[in-house]
C-alpha positions as CSV (number, residue, x, y, z in Angstrom):
1,X,-13.3,3.0,-22.3
2,X,-9.7,1.7,-22.8
3,X,-7.7,0.8,-19.7
4,X,-4.6,2.9,-18.8
5,X,-2.3,-0.2,-19.3
6,X,-4.0,-1.2,-22.6
7,X,-5.3,-4.5,-21.2
8,X,-8.6,-6.1,-22.2
9,X,-11.3,-5.8,-19.6
10,X,-11.0,-9.4,-18.4
11,X,-7.2,-9.7,-18.6
12,X,-4.9,-10.1,-15.6
13,X,-1.5,-8.5,-15.1
14,X,1.8,-10.2,-15.1
15,X,3.5,-10.4,-11.7
16,X,7.3,-10.5,-11.9
17,X,9.3,-12.5,-9.4
18,X,12.8,-13.7,-8.6
19,X,14.0,-16.3,-6.2
20,X,17.1,-16.4,-4.0
21,X,17.6,-12.6,-3.8
22,X,19.2,-12.5,-0.3
23,X,22.5,-14.2,0.6
24,X,21.9,-14.3,4.4
25,X,19.0,-16.9,4.2
26,X,18.5,-20.1,2.3
27,X,15.1,-19.1,0.8
28,X,14.1,-15.6,-0.3
29,X,12.2,-14.0,-3.1
30,X,11.0,-10.6,-4.5
31,X,7.8,-9.9,-6.5
32,X,6.3,-6.9,-8.1
33,X,2.8,-6.1,-9.1
34,X,1.6,-2.7,-10.2
35,X,2.8,-0.2,-7.6
36,X,3.8,-2.8,-5.0
37,X,7.1,-4.5,-4.4
38,X,7.5,-7.3,-1.8
39,X,10.7,-8.7,-0.6
40,X,10.5,-11.9,1.4
41,X,12.6,-14.2,3.6
42,X,11.6,-17.7,4.8
43,X,13.1,-18.4,8.3
44,X,13.3,-21.7,10.1
45,X,12.5,-24.3,10.9
46,X,12.5,-23.7,14.7
47,X,11.0,-25.6,17.6
48,X,7.4,-24.7,18.4
49,X,6.1,-23.9,21.9
50,X,4.7,-26.8,23.8
51,X,1.1,-25.7,23.8
52,X,0.8,-26.0,20.0
53,X,-0.7,-29.2,18.5
54,X,1.9,-32.0,18.8
55,X,1.1,-33.5,15.4
56,X,1.3,-30.2,13.4
57,X,3.7,-27.5,12.5
58,X,3.1,-23.8,11.9
59,X,3.9,-21.1,9.4
60,X,3.8,-17.5,10.7
61,X,3.6,-14.4,8.5
62,X,4.7,-10.9,9.3
63,X,4.1,-8.0,6.9
64,X,6.0,-4.7,7.4
65,X,6.3,-1.6,5.4
66,X,9.6,-0.3,4.0
67,X,10.4,2.9,6.0
68,X,7.8,2.3,8.7
69,X,8.5,4.1,11.9
70,X,8.1,2.3,15.3
71,X,5.3,3.7,17.5
72,X,4.1,5.9,14.7
73,X,0.7,4.5,13.4
74,X,0.0,4.8,9.7
75,X,-3.1,4.1,7.6
76,X,-1.5,0.9,6.4
77,X,-1.0,-0.7,9.9
78,X,-4.5,-2.1,10.3
79,X,-4.6,-3.5,6.8
80,X,-1.1,-5.1,7.1
81,X,-2.0,-6.7,10.4
82,X,-5.3,-8.0,9.0
83,X,-3.5,-9.4,5.9
84,X,-0.8,-11.0,8.0
85,X,-3.4,-12.8,10.2
86,X,-5.5,-13.8,7.2
87,X,-2.4,-15.1,5.4
88,X,-1.5,-17.3,8.4
89,X,-5.0,-18.7,8.4
90,X,-4.9,-19.4,4.7
91,X,-1.5,-21.1,5.1
92,X,-2.9,-23.3,7.8
93,X,-5.5,-24.4,5.3
94,X,-3.2,-25.2,2.4
95,X,0.2,-26.2,3.9
96,X,0.6,-29.9,4.9
97,X,1.8,-29.0,8.4
98,X,1.5,-32.6,9.5
99,X,4.7,-33.2,7.6
100,X,6.8,-31.1,10.0
101,X,5.2,-31.6,13.4
102,X,6.3,-29.2,16.2
103,X,8.4,-27.1,13.8
104,X,7.7,-23.5,12.8
105,X,8.6,-21.4,9.7
106,X,8.3,-17.6,9.6
107,X,7.6,-15.6,6.4
108,X,9.0,-12.1,6.7
109,X,7.5,-9.8,4.0
110,X,8.7,-6.3,3.4
111,X,6.3,-4.2,1.4
112,X,7.2,-1.1,-0.6
113,X,4.5,1.1,-2.1
114,X,3.9,4.8,-2.7
115,X,2.6,6.5,0.4
116,X,-1.2,6.8,0.4
117,X,-3.9,7.8,2.8
118,X,-6.4,5.3,1.3
119,X,-4.7,1.9,1.4
120,X,-7.6,0.1,-0.3
121,X,-6.6,1.3,-3.7
122,X,-3.2,-0.3,-3.4
123,X,-4.4,-3.4,-1.6
124,X,-4.7,-5.7,-4.6
125,X,-1.2,-4.9,-5.8
126,X,0.1,-5.7,-2.3
127,X,-1.9,-9.0,-2.1
128,X,-0.8,-10.2,-5.5
129,X,2.9,-9.4,-4.8
130,X,2.7,-11.0,-1.3
131,X,1.1,-14.2,-2.6
132,X,3.6,-14.5,-5.5
133,X,6.5,-14.0,-3.0
134,X,5.1,-16.7,-0.7
135,X,4.5,-19.1,-3.5
136,X,8.1,-18.8,-4.7
137,X,9.7,-19.2,-1.3
138,X,7.6,-22.1,-0.1
139,X,8.1,-23.9,-3.5
140,X,11.8,-23.3,-3.4
141,X,12.0,-24.7,0.1
142,X,9.9,-27.7,-0.9
143,X,7.3,-27.0,1.8
144,X,4.4,-29.3,0.9
145,X,1.2,-27.5,-0.1
146,X,-2.2,-28.7,-1.3
147,X,-2.3,-25.8,-3.8
148,X,-0.6,-22.6,-4.7
149,X,-2.2,-19.4,-3.5
150,X,-3.7,-16.8,-5.8
151,X,-5.1,-13.3,-5.4
152,X,-7.2,-11.2,-7.7
153,X,-9.9,-8.6,-7.7
154,X,-12.6,-7.1,-9.9
155,X,-14.5,-3.8,-10.0
156,X,-17.6,-2.3,-11.5
157,X,-16.9,1.1,-12.9
158,X,-19.3,4.1,-12.6
159,X,-20.9,3.1,-16.0
160,X,-21.2,-0.5,-15.0
161,X,-18.3,-2.0,-16.9
162,X,-16.6,-5.0,-15.2
163,X,-12.8,-5.0,-15.0
164,X,-10.6,-7.8,-13.8
165,X,-7.4,-7.4,-11.8
166,X,-7.9,-3.6,-11.4
167,X,-5.1,-1.1,-11.0
168,X,-4.9,1.2,-8.0
169,X,-6.7,4.0,-9.9
170,X,-9.5,1.7,-11.1
171,X,-10.2,0.6,-7.5
172,X,-10.2,4.2,-6.3
173,X,-12.8,5.1,-9.0
174,X,-14.9,1.9,-8.7
175,X,-18.5,1.9,-7.6
176,X,-18.0,-1.7,-6.4
177,X,-14.9,-3.8,-5.8
178,X,-14.0,-7.2,-4.5
179,X,-10.6,-8.6,-3.6
180,X,-10.2,-12.4,-3.2
181,X,-7.4,-14.6,-1.9
182,X,-7.7,-18.3,-2.3
183,X,-6.7,-21.6,-4.0
184,X,-7.7,-23.3,-7.2
185,X,-11.0,-24.4,-5.6
186,X,-11.5,-22.4,-2.4
187,X,-12.1,-18.8,-1.5
188,X,-10.2,-18.2,1.8
189,X,-10.3,-14.4,2.2
190,X,-12.4,-11.6,0.7
191,X,-12.6,-7.8,1.1
192,X,-15.4,-5.9,-0.7
193,X,-16.6,-2.3,-0.8
194,X,-17.2,0.7,-3.0
195,X,-19.3,3.9,-3.2
196,X,-22.4,2.1,-4.5
197,X,-23.0,-1.4,-3.3
198,X,-25.9,-3.7,-4.5
199,X,-26.4,-7.4,-4.2
200,X,-26.2,-8.2,-8.0
201,X,-23.1,-6.0,-8.6
202,X,-21.3,-7.5,-5.6
203,X,-22.1,-11.0,-6.6
204,X,-20.8,-10.3,-10.1
205,X,-17.5,-8.9,-9.1
206,X,-17.0,-11.6,-6.5
207,X,-17.5,-14.3,-9.1
208,X,-15.3,-12.5,-11.5
209,X,-12.5,-12.1,-8.9
210,X,-12.7,-15.7,-7.9
211,X,-12.2,-16.8,-11.6
212,X,-9.3,-14.4,-11.6
213,X,-7.7,-16.2,-8.7
214,X,-7.6,-19.4,-10.7
215,X,-6.1,-17.6,-13.7
216,X,-3.4,-16.1,-11.4
217,X,-2.6,-19.5,-10.0
218,X,-2.2,-20.9,-13.5
219,X,0.1,-18.1,-14.4
220,X,2.1,-18.5,-11.1
221,X,2.5,-22.2,-11.6
222,X,4.0,-21.9,-15.1
223,X,6.4,-19.2,-14.0
224,X,7.5,-21.2,-10.9
225,X,8.5,-24.1,-13.1
226,X,10.7,-21.8,-15.2
227,X,12.0,-19.9,-12.2
228,X,13.0,-22.8,-10.0
229,X,14.8,-24.5,-13.0
230,X,17.2,-21.6,-13.0
231,X,17.9,-21.4,-9.3
């Protein structure tokens, strides 16, 4: 069955991005993937509190939703908190924080998506746009990283077809899905689910999504070279 965006089953989508989009900070970016748009600012460096490791720095991440109301819980709150914490953990793994000991940076990421009750179907769009925004800002700021980050996902449809980098609707209709965040050689975060889970199917989509992460990183790397040449 053809996909709604006319891609091949194992093709990933292009994520668009721009650097230096805000005038009030030195490093900023915006990225779009599917139905998600993420605007980011990189703040810092600032002095870390005394109890942090003396030989390391820290990068914090805070994800908020455009139009979110204070003290008004929404279906996206738990997911955004989990993704923020996971992203911080991932950044601890890939950023060479020993190069800026006792200093902190903060990534402020503002997410805009259509309002949904089920946030899982839009989760991959958000992850891919967040990761691209982070890659652009950290690269522009020359923050040393062992590897760029990448995000991708895969699904099995009801009739057993495997699709790479699924759209919101493809995730909503999937019998099994897996979303992966990682580097060129490491898986650092996964989220899996679906209406019909089995070991073989889950292993297949996880392996496919992991390969998609590497493809997304290759794409991001080539775009960053062009993007940073023009800023």
